[in-house]
C-alpha positions in Angstrom: 152.4 201.0 175.0 150.7 204.5 174.7 148.0 205.9 176.9 144.6 205.9 175.1 141.5 208.0 175.9 138.2 206.4 175.1 135.3 208.8 174.8 131.6 207.7 174.5 130.4 209.6 171.4 126.9 208.3 170.9 124.4 205.8 172.3 122.0 204.6 169.7 118.8 202.6 169.5 117.6 200.5 166.6 114.0 200.7 167.6 112.7 198.8 164.6 114.9 195.8 165.7 113.9 196.2 169.3 110.2 196.1 168.3 110.8 193.1 166.1 113.0 190.9 168.3 112.4 191.9 172.0 109.7 191.3 174.5 109.6 192.4 178.1 111.7 195.2 179.5 114.7 196.2 177.5 116.8 199.1 178.9 117.2 201.6 176.1 119.7 203.0 175.3 122.6 201.0 176.7 122.7 201.7 180.4 126.5 201.1 180.8 127.6 204.4 179.3 126.8 208.1 179.1 127.6 210.3 176.1 130.7 212.3 176.8 132.0 209.8 179.4 135.8 209.3 179.2 138.1 206.6 180.2 141.9 206.9 180.3 143.6 203.6 179.6 147.2 203.0 180.6 149.1 199.8 180.0 146.2 198.3 178.1 144.1 197.3 181.1 140.3 197.3 180.7 138.9 200.3 182.5 137.0 199.6 185.7 133.3 199.5 185.2 133.7 199.2 181.4 131.3 196.8 179.7 133.0 193.5 179.1 131.3 193.0 175.7 132.1 196.5 174.5 135.7 196.1 175.6 136.0 192.9 173.6 134.5 194.6 170.6 136.8 197.6 170.5 140.0 195.9 171.8 141.6 195.2 168.4 141.4 198.8 167.4 142.4 199.9 170.8 145.6 197.7 170.5 146.5 199.3 167.2 146.2 202.8 168.6 147.9 202.0 171.9 150.9 200.4 170.1 151.4 203.4 167.9 149.5 202.4 164.8 147.2 204.6 162.8 144.2 204.4 160.5 145.8 206.9 158.1 144.2 207.6 154.8 140.7 207.9 156.1 140.9 209.2 159.7 141.6 212.9 159.9 143.9 212.6 162.9 146.7 210.1 163.4 146.2 208.1 166.5 142.4 208.1 166.4 139.6 205.7 165.5 135.9 205.6 165.9 134.6 202.1 166.8 131.3 200.7 167.9 130.2 197.8 170.2 128.4 195.0 168.4 125.0 195.3 170.2 122.7 195.4 167.3 119.8 196.8 169.3 121.5 199.5 171.3 125.1 200.1 169.9 127.5 202.6 171.4 130.1 204.5 169.4 133.5 205.3 170.9 136.4 207.5 169.9 139.8 206.0 170.7 142.5 208.7 170.8 146.2 208.1 171.6 147.4 210.7 174.1 150.9 211.6 175.2 154.2 210.2 174.0 
C-alpha cells in the first residue's frame, strides 16, 4: 500500500441551506479542518484527529489511490483525486495524492 498525502483544499458553507434547515448555533465553516492542513497516511490507517465522517466519505477514493489506482482520463496527474465530505451544509474538499514508491 502506498503512502497518501491528504490536503484540505477548501472549506465551504452553503449558507442558503443553513438558513433554511438549521436553528441555534451551527459552527461554520467545518471546525475539524483548516485550509492547507495536511495528513500523511501510511498503511491506510485513519489519521489521528481526522473527522470520522469525512474519513468514511473519502475512504473509497483513498483506497484506490493508496493501492496504485488512478483516475486517468480526467485528472491531470496520476495518483491524485479531489474528493469532498458529504456534509451538505459545510462540505470540505480534499486532495488525495499518492507519494513515494
